[in-house]
C-alpha positions as CSV (number, residue, x, y, z in Angstrom):
1,M,-5.6,-22.5,-47.4
2,R,-2.3,-23.3,-45.8
3,T,-1.7,-19.6,-45.0
4,T,-5.2,-19.3,-43.4
5,L,-4.6,-22.3,-41.2
6,G,-1.2,-20.9,-40.2
7,I,-2.7,-17.6,-39.2
8,A,-5.5,-19.3,-37.3
9,V,-2.9,-21.4,-35.3
10,V,-0.8,-18.3,-34.5
11,L,-3.9,-16.4,-33.3
12,I,-5.1,-19.3,-31.1
13,V,-1.7,-19.8,-29.5
14,G,-1.2,-16.0,-29.1
15,C,-4.6,-15.6,-27.5
16,G,-3.9,-18.5,-25.1
17,L,-0.7,-16.8,-24.0
18,C,-2.5,-13.5,-23.5
19,G,-5.0,-15.2,-21.3
20,A,-2.2,-16.7,-19.2
21,A,-0.6,-13.3,-18.8
22,V,-3.8,-11.7,-17.8
23,G,-4.4,-14.3,-15.0
24,Q,-1.0,-13.6,-13.4
25,Q,-0.9,-11.3,-10.5
26,Q,1.3,-8.3,-10.4
27,P,3.5,-7.9,-7.3
28,H,2.7,-5.1,-5.0
29,N,4.3,-3.4,-2.0
30,M,3.1,-2.8,1.6
31,A,4.9,-1.3,4.5
32,G,4.5,-1.5,8.3
33,C,5.8,-3.1,11.5
34,L,6.5,-6.8,11.2
35,Q,5.1,-8.9,14.0
36,K,4.2,-12.5,14.7
37,T,0.6,-13.4,14.6
38,P,-1.1,-14.0,18.0
39,D,-0.8,-17.8,17.5
40,G,2.9,-17.3,16.7
41,K,2.7,-19.4,13.5
42,N,2.8,-16.6,10.9
43,F,3.9,-13.1,10.4
44,M,1.9,-9.9,9.9
45,L,2.4,-6.3,9.1
46,T,0.8,-3.8,11.5
47,E,0.1,-0.1,11.2
48,N,-0.8,1.8,14.4
49,G,-1.2,-1.6,16.2
50,K,-3.8,-2.9,13.7
51,R,-3.1,-5.9,11.4
52,T,-3.0,-4.9,7.7
53,V,-1.8,-8.1,6.1
54,E,-0.8,-11.6,7.1
55,F,1.9,-13.6,5.2
56,T,1.0,-17.1,4.2
57,R,4.3,-17.9,2.5
58,S,7.6,-16.2,2.1
59,L,10.7,-16.7,-0.1
60,V,12.6,-14.5,2.5
61,D,13.4,-15.4,6.1
62,L,11.2,-12.9,8.0
63,T,12.3,-13.9,11.5
64,P,15.3,-11.4,11.8
65,H,12.9,-8.6,10.8
66,V,10.3,-9.0,13.6
67,G,10.0,-5.6,15.3
68,Q,11.4,-3.7,12.3
69,Q,9.5,-1.4,10.0
70,I,9.8,-3.0,6.6
71,Q,8.4,-2.8,3.1
72,I,7.4,-6.2,1.6
73,T,6.9,-7.1,-2.0
74,G,4.6,-10.0,-2.9
75,T,1.4,-11.2,-4.4
76,T,-2.0,-11.7,-2.9
77,D,-2.8,-15.3,-1.7
78,R,-6.2,-15.4,-3.4
79,E,-6.8,-19.0,-2.2
80,R,-6.3,-18.1,1.4
81,E,-8.5,-15.0,1.1
82,A,-11.2,-17.1,-0.5
83,E,-11.0,-19.6,2.4
84,N,-11.5,-16.8,4.8
85,G,-14.5,-15.1,3.1
86,G,-12.7,-12.6,0.9
87,Q,-10.4,-9.7,1.4
88,Q,-12.8,-7.8,3.7
89,N,-12.0,-10.5,6.3
90,G,-8.2,-10.2,5.9
91,H,-5.5,-9.6,3.4
92,Y,-3.0,-12.5,2.9
93,M,0.2,-12.3,0.8
94,E,3.0,-14.4,-0.4
95,V,6.3,-12.5,0.2
96,T,9.0,-12.3,-2.4
97,A,11.2,-9.5,-1.1
98,V,11.8,-7.4,2.1
99,K,13.4,-4.0,2.5
100,V,14.1,-2.6,6.0
101,I,12.8,0.9,6.4
102,V,13.7,1.5,10.1
103,A,15.5,-0.9,12.4
104,A,12.9,-0.7,15.1
105,C,9.1,0.0,15.1
106,S,8.0,3.1,16.9
């Protein structure tokens, strides 16, 4: 009986941890020209003059990279996307890392 209870506890705890891992987002990369948003409050990546993603939070100071072609790493800000009607109305990310590709956008 004690062994069965121990196995049940291990399975319950293990399944709980699996569920937490599944809910976590995997970081992804995007590249483009870093610009300020039209209101000047946030940053966004653009490709061919069209916004591709807006950054809601950043662990990296993005200010020195405005006007540069960069690659960002981050996770989707699902809360912000939900507030704005889903990803079809804009992609929002939390930035965790930046890599400069070219010092100036073309």
